[in-house]
C-alpha positions as CSV (number, residue, x, y, z in Angstrom):
1,X,17.2,-12.7,-8.5
2,X,14.2,-10.4,-8.8
3,X,11.5,-10.3,-11.4
4,X,12.0,-7.2,-13.6
5,X,8.7,-5.3,-13.3
6,X,8.8,-1.5,-12.9
7,X,6.2,0.1,-10.7
8,X,5.3,3.8,-10.9
9,X,3.0,5.5,-8.5
10,X,-0.5,6.1,-10.0
11,X,-2.3,9.4,-9.4
12,X,-4.4,9.3,-6.2
13,X,-2.5,6.4,-4.6
14,X,-1.5,6.7,-0.9
15,X,2.2,7.3,-0.3
16,X,3.6,5.0,2.4
17,X,6.6,5.1,4.7
18,X,8.2,1.7,4.3
19,X,11.1,0.6,6.4
20,X,13.4,-2.0,5.1
21,X,15.7,-4.0,7.5
22,X,18.0,-6.4,5.6
23,X,21.6,-7.5,6.2
24,X,22.3,-7.3,2.4
25,X,22.9,-3.8,1.1
26,X,22.2,-5.0,-2.4
27,X,18.7,-6.1,-1.5
28,X,18.1,-2.8,0.3
29,X,19.3,-0.9,-2.8
30,X,17.0,-2.7,-5.2
31,X,14.0,-2.6,-2.9
32,X,14.6,1.1,-2.1
33,X,14.7,2.0,-5.8
34,X,11.6,0.1,-6.7
35,X,9.6,1.4,-3.7
36,X,10.7,5.0,-4.2
37,X,9.8,4.8,-7.9
38,X,6.4,3.6,-6.7
39,X,6.0,6.8,-4.8
40,X,6.8,5.6,-1.3
41,X,9.2,7.0,1.3
42,X,11.8,4.4,2.2
43,X,14.0,4.2,5.3
44,X,16.6,1.4,5.4
45,X,18.8,-0.3,7.9
46,X,21.3,-3.2,7.7
47,X,20.9,-4.2,11.3
48,X,18.8,-3.4,14.3
49,X,18.7,-4.0,18.0
50,X,16.1,-3.9,20.7
51,X,14.4,-0.5,21.0
52,X,15.3,0.8,17.6
53,X,11.6,1.7,16.9
54,X,11.2,3.6,20.1
55,X,11.4,7.0,18.3
56,X,7.7,7.4,18.2
57,X,7.8,7.7,14.4
58,X,6.6,4.4,13.0
59,X,6.6,3.2,9.4
60,X,3.4,2.2,7.6
61,X,4.9,-1.1,6.8
62,X,8.1,-3.0,7.7
63,X,10.0,-5.3,5.3
64,X,12.1,-7.4,7.7
65,X,14.9,-9.9,6.9
66,X,15.5,-12.6,9.4
67,X,19.2,-11.8,9.7
68,X,19.4,-8.3,11.1
69,X,22.1,-8.2,13.8
70,X,21.8,-8.6,17.5
71,X,18.4,-10.2,17.4
72,X,16.7,-12.2,14.6
73,X,14.1,-10.5,12.4
74,X,11.6,-13.1,13.8
75,X,12.4,-12.1,17.4
76,X,12.1,-8.4,16.5
77,X,8.8,-9.0,14.8
78,X,7.4,-10.8,17.9
79,X,8.5,-8.0,20.1
80,X,6.8,-5.5,17.8
81,X,3.6,-7.5,17.7
82,X,3.5,-7.8,21.5
83,X,3.8,-4.1,22.1
84,X,0.5,-2.1,21.9
85,X,2.3,0.9,20.3
86,X,3.8,-1.1,17.4
87,X,1.5,-4.1,17.0
88,X,-0.5,-2.3,14.3
89,X,2.6,-2.1,11.9
90,X,2.2,-4.6,9.1
91,X,5.4,-6.8,8.9
92,X,6.5,-8.8,5.9
93,X,9.2,-11.2,6.8
94,X,11.8,-11.7,4.0
95,X,14.3,-14.5,4.0
96,X,15.9,-17.4,2.2
97,X,15.6,-19.9,5.1
98,X,13.7,-23.1,4.5
99,X,11.0,-22.9,7.2
100,X,10.0,-19.3,6.7
101,X,6.2,-19.9,6.7
102,X,6.4,-21.5,10.1
103,X,8.7,-18.8,11.5
104,X,6.4,-16.1,10.1
105,X,3.4,-17.7,11.8
106,X,5.2,-18.0,15.2
107,X,6.5,-14.4,15.2
108,X,3.0,-13.2,14.1
109,X,4.3,-11.5,10.9
110,X,1.5,-10.3,8.7
111,X,3.0,-12.1,5.7
112,X,6.2,-13.5,4.4
113,X,8.2,-13.8,1.1
114,X,11.0,-16.3,0.4
115,X,14.1,-15.0,-1.2
116,X,14.6,-14.8,-4.1
117,X,11.3,-13.3,-4.8
118,X,9.3,-11.5,-7.5
119,X,8.8,-7.8,-7.1
120,X,5.2,-8.0,-8.3
121,X,4.4,-10.5,-5.5
122,X,6.0,-8.1,-3.0
123,X,4.1,-5.1,-4.3
124,X,0.8,-7.0,-4.3
125,X,1.4,-8.0,-0.6
126,X,2.3,-4.4,0.3
127,X,-0.9,-3.2,-1.4
128,X,-3.0,-5.8,0.3
129,X,-1.6,-5.2,3.8
130,X,-1.8,-1.4,3.6
131,X,-5.3,-1.6,2.1
132,X,-6.4,-3.8,5.0
133,X,-4.8,-1.3,7.4
134,X,-6.5,1.7,6.0
135,X,-10.0,0.1,5.8
136,X,-9.8,-1.5,9.3
């Protein structure tokens, strides 16, 4: 279940490229719609494996489920944070697992949100992480 809050891009806001990786196509569809309506470019995948971000074109932020295929989202996050070329990408770990806070800490995710979640909370976290990134 998601909170029903609609976000529209405000004039002058920065447009972001946000990548979603989630095993649930329904979650991807809802998040893509909301983020697109907020003015962001969205790329989505239902699974990933090692090396999928080696294209040289990186997102401004990654929304990462813990169930994403060959490796866990936490393992992928840790790999990204250990590589100099991808360590700068803010990662929000999304999952319905019980110990998400601990998993996010261990894999060095920038933040986490437990499913089900409120869209306003997600948007606030995206704004915070991308504001920190642009002012750093």
